[in-house]
N, C-alpha and C positions, 0 to 999 in steps of 0.2 A: 346503457349496458353493453357488454361484449362477450363473446365466447372465446375462450382461449384453449389451446392445445394443452392437455394435462397428461400426455403419454408418458412423460418422465416421472409422473407420480404413481404410475401403475404399480400395485403391490405395496405402496406405502400405507402405514397405519392411518387411521382416521385422525388422531391427535396430531401425528407428525405432519399430515397433510395440511392441516389448519395452519400450523406454524410455517410451513414452506410457502403457503400462499400469502400470508402476511408479509413475509420477507420478499417474496417476488413483487408484490404490490406496493411494498414500502409503506404499508398501512398497518401499524401495530394494533389499531383499535378496530380493524376489519372484523366482522362476525362471519364465521365460516361454518356451514353445515357440510359434513363430508362423510363418505363411506370408507370402510377399509376393505380388507381382502374378502371378507364375507359377502359384502354387497357386490363387489366386482364380479364374483363367482355365483351371484344369485342364490345365495343360501336362503331357505325359506324363512328364517328367523334373523335375517340381517337387519342391522339398525342404522340409523342416521345419527351420528354423533355431532353435538354442537356445543362447544364451550362447556358450560356446567350443566348441560341437559342432553336429552336424546330422545329420538322417536324410535322406540324399540319394539313395540308390539305389532304383530301383523306382517313382519318382513318387509317393512317399506323400503329398507336400504336395497333390497333386491331390485326394486322398480328403478331406482337410479342406476344400479348396475346394468340392467337390461337395456337402458337408454344410452349407456356409455357415458354417463354423467358422473364424475368423480366428486365434485363439490360445487357449492354455490357460496359466493362471497359478497357481502354488502357492507357498505359503510355509509350510515345515515348522516347527512350533513345539513338537511333542510329542517324548517320548523314544522311542528305538529300543530295544526290548526284544530281548535275545539269549538264547536258551536256555542257552548254555554260554559265557558271556563271557570267562572266563579262557582257555579253549581257543582261543576265537576270537582274542583278542588275541595269544595265542602264535604262531598261524598268520601274523597280520598282521605281526608283528616279524620272523618268519623270512622272509617275502617281502621286507620292507624291507631286510634284511640281504643277501639275494641281489641285490637291485637295486643295491645299493652295490658288491658285489663285481664284478658284470658291467659296471658303468659304469667300473670301473678296469681291466677286462680285456676289451676288445672282441674279437670273433672275429677271428683273424689271417686275412688273405687274402680278406676279405669287404669289399664297397664300404662305405665309411664310414657312410653313412646307414643301412645295415641291420646294422652290426656290433654295435650295442647292443640293448637292450630297448625295448619301447614301439612306437609308430608310427614309420615311417621318419623319421629326424631331419632333416627338411627345413628346419626353422627354425634349429636350432642349428649344423648342419653346412653349409658352403657348396660343397663339392666335388660338383658335378653332373656329372662326366664320365661316370659310368655311365648316368645317366638320358638325357642329351642325346645320347650317342652310341649307346646300345643301343636306345632307344625310337624309335618313328617319328614324324616331323614331319608337319605338314600334315594331310591327311586320311588319316593312318596309311599313307602311301606312301613318304615320304622318309627315308632314313637318312643321318645326317651323321656319319660315323665320325671325322672329323678336326676336329669343331666345338669341342672344349673346349681352347682355346689359353690361354696365360698371360694374354693381353689380355683375353679373355672372363672368365676366372676373377677377374681383378682387378676388371673392371667390375661383374659380377654380385654379387660379395662386397660391394663398396662399396653397391650399390643395396640389397641386402638389410639391411645394417647400418644404413643410413640409414632404411629403412622400419620397421624393428622398434622398437616402443615398449618391449617387455619380452617375455621368454619366460614362458609360463604353462603350468600343468599341470592335470590333472583333480584333484578334491578329494583332499587329503591324500596325493598321490603326489609323490615327489621328482623323477620324470622330468619334463622340460619338453619335451613334444612339440608344443606350439603356440606361437603368438605373436600379439600384438596388432600390427597393420600399420596405419601412418599414412602415407598418400601426400598429396602436396600437392593441396589443393582438394577432397578427398573425406573422408567420415567414417571414423573408425578402426573397424577390424573385426577379427575373429579368423581366423587361418588355420593349417592344419596339413596335413601329408602332401603328396601329389602335386599338389594344386591350385595349389601354387606355380608349376608349370610347364605345366599343361594348356592354359591360353589362350595362353601364350607359344609353345608348340610347334605348336599348331594354326594360329596365325597366322604361323608362320615369323618371329617378332618376337623382342623382347628382354624381359628380365625386368621393366623399368620399366613396359611396356605390360601385362604379365601381371598384375602386382600392382594396377594401377589398374582394369582391367576385372573383375578378380575382385570387387572391392568392390561394383561395380554389381550383378554377378550375385548376390552374397550378399544384397543388399538385395531383389532380385527373387525370391530363392529358387529357384535351379536347381542341379541336380547338376553339379558342376564337372568331371566327366568326359564325360557325354553332351552337354552344352550346347556346348562348344567344337568337338566331333567333328561335331555336326550342322551347325554354322556352316561349318566347313571343307568338308563334303561339299557343302553348298549352293553354295559359291563354285566348288568344282571342276565342278559341274554347269553353273554359269554360264559358266565359262571355256571349257567344251567345247560351248557352244551348246545344252545340253539344257534348261536354264533360260534365259529371254531377258529383255530389258528389260520386256517385257509382264508377266513373272512377278514382277519385282522393280523396279518403277518408282521412280526416285530413288536407286538404289544408288550410293553415293559411289564415287569413283575411287581414293581412298586405301585400301590394304589394311587398316590398323588401323581406320579409320573404318567400313569395311565390317562389321568384327566388332561394333562398337558398334551400327551400324544394324540388323543382323540380330537381335542380342540384344534391342533394344527392341521389335522386331516379334514375335519368338518369344513373349515373355512376354505379348503382347496378343493373340496368336493372329491376327495380321494377315498377309494375303498367302496 
């Protein structure tokens, strides 16, 4: 291994950094774990982004930023030696068979996104009645029990289908718990689980907004649970005159623009 100067990557997004490193190493199959601007500035809920996954909870990206470490890149070329290969493969095949059975037999009476195996199937299944009506909106204060109408279901399903480039899975797994998301005007990125809704529900907005701002947040490298709640909390304080224009000069009037504005400042630790 070697340590390389990454000063030219300072301020680059996590996804952008991954691609830059692959180009520099001339290793298109290199696996890269990187931080974005939030990690560099040691934001408390900064994440480490890696391909189709991330380490987001607990602000671990800030640890890399504090150490001046922008990314780690690896390219495995050696064999993986297993003490009991036959027994290991037998167990793997047993698990694969179980996955197939469970895919065909979801648990009855359980909300669709949780009736199968793997992460909640937010990408594959578009029925969000349980999440949108059971979870709290805004700064975790508003419950919208009659939100999921036929009109909303149609609109959100169309938005999600248009945004998805393809469903993807972890290595060698038949379950497709994640997806590549491509929204107009922004770079393609990976999404899975509840991050599909966290920005949408915090901003009391729609899915189109949530998928767009999530791309910027992924580049910045922030936890998709903590970041939108911090922003929603800040706006609640502002609306109740606890925070004022002196605290947030230049805050836009549009609700959605306020979330972008706050995100841009949080990752730079401004204000």
